C-alpha positions in Angstrom: -85.6 67.1 -23.7 -88.6 69.7 -24.4 -89.0 72.3 -21.4 -91.4 75.1 -21.4 -90.4 77.3 -18.2 -93.1 80.1 -17.0 -92.3 82.6 -14.8 -93.4 86.2 -13.5 -96.6 85.0 -11.5 -97.3 86.7 -8.5 -100.0 88.2 -6.1 -101.2 91.9 -7.3 -103.9 94.2 -6.9 -107.2 94.7 -9.4 -106.2 97.1 -11.7 -102.5 96.3 -11.9 -100.5 95.3 -14.5 -98.0 92.1 -14.8 -96.2 90.4 -17.8 -95.5 86.4 -17.4 -92.4 85.2 -19.4 -92.2 81.4 -21.1 -88.8 80.4 -22.1 -88.5 77.2 -24.3 -85.8 74.9 -25.1 -85.7 71.6 -27.0 -87.5 72.4 -30.0 -87.2 74.7 -33.1 -89.2 77.6 -31.6 -89.8 79.2 -35.0 -91.9 76.2 -36.0 -94.5 76.4 -33.1 -97.3 78.9 -32.4 -97.2 79.8 -28.7 -100.3 80.0 -26.4 -101.5 81.0 -23.0 -104.0 79.2 -21.1 -105.2 79.6 -17.3 -107.1 77.5 -15.1 -108.5 78.8 -12.0 -109.3 76.5 -9.1 -112.3 74.4 -9.8 -112.5 75.0 -13.1 -111.6 73.9 -16.5 -108.2 75.1 -18.3 -109.4 78.1 -20.6 -107.6 79.7 -23.6 -106.3 83.0 -22.9 -104.4 83.8 -26.4 -102.1 82.7 -29.1 -99.2 84.2 -31.2 -98.6 82.1 -34.6 -94.9 81.8 -36.0 -96.1 84.8 -38.4 -97.1 87.1 -35.3 -100.5 86.9 -35.8 -102.7 86.8 -32.6 -105.7 85.9 -31.6 -107.6 86.0 -28.0 -110.3 84.8 -25.9 -113.1 87.5 -25.3 -112.6 87.8 -21.8 -109.1 89.3 -22.1 -109.1 91.1 -25.3 -108.1 94.6 -25.2 -106.3 93.8 -21.8 -104.0 91.0 -22.8 -101.2 91.0 -25.3 -99.4 87.8 -26.5 -95.9 88.4 -28.2 -92.9 86.2 -28.4 -89.2 86.9 -29.1 -87.7 84.1 -31.9 -84.1 85.1 -30.9 -84.8 84.6 -27.4 -86.9 81.5 -27.7 -89.4 82.8 -25.4 -93.1 84.0 -25.6 -94.8 86.6 -23.1 -98.3 87.4 -22.0 -98.4 90.8 -21.0 -101.8 91.8 -18.9 -103.0 95.0 -17.9 -106.4 96.2 -16.0 -106.3 92.9 -14.1 -109.1 91.6 -12.5 -109.9 89.2 -9.4 -111.6 86.9 -12.2 -108.0 86.4 -13.8 -106.9 84.8 -11.0 -105.5 81.4 -12.2 -102.6 79.4 -12.7 -101.3 80.4 -16.3 -99.9 77.8 -18.5 -97.9 78.4 -22.0 -98.0 75.6 -24.7 -96.9 75.2 -28.4 -98.3 73.7 -31.3 -97.5 73.0 -34.8 -100.9 72.5 -36.2 -104.3 72.0 -34.9 -107.4 73.7 -33.1 -105.8 76.8 -30.8 -108.8 76.9 -28.4 -108.4 72.9 -27.7 -106.1 72.2 -25.0 -105.5 68.6 -26.0 -104.1 69.8 -29.8 -100.9 71.1 -28.0 -97.7 69.3 -27.9 -96.0 70.7 -25.3 -96.8 72.5 -22.0 -95.1 74.4 -19.0 -95.6 73.7 -15.7 -97.4 77.1 -14.8 -97.0 80.1 -12.8 -99.7 81.3 -10.6 -101.5 84.9 -10.9 -103.6 86.1 -8.0 -105.3 89.0 -8.1 -106.9 90.7 -5.1 -109.8 93.2 -5.1 
């Protein structure tokens, strides 16, 4: 059984930092690129960032320079470090895993977590 379990979301103030975690089981973690998406209330799910097996990363323009995706293959875990948080970063954050596909397209990810809520107050 494949599981992706996110944690770390909470209420923070604008300008704060926060790190989300995603622990994965049931797959060969090193075979997968790990990505983070987010979905704000009433909006579509959007790509945030991705880290590929070899460690290269890519980010949405809206978070570039503020968010960092990392992975620890020994722990089967991926992380999203967020700094200088803004109210517009408020969303449900999901981690997702894919072997191949367009990283920007949510439907091309094979596995998803249940999400963790991040709320940024002004």
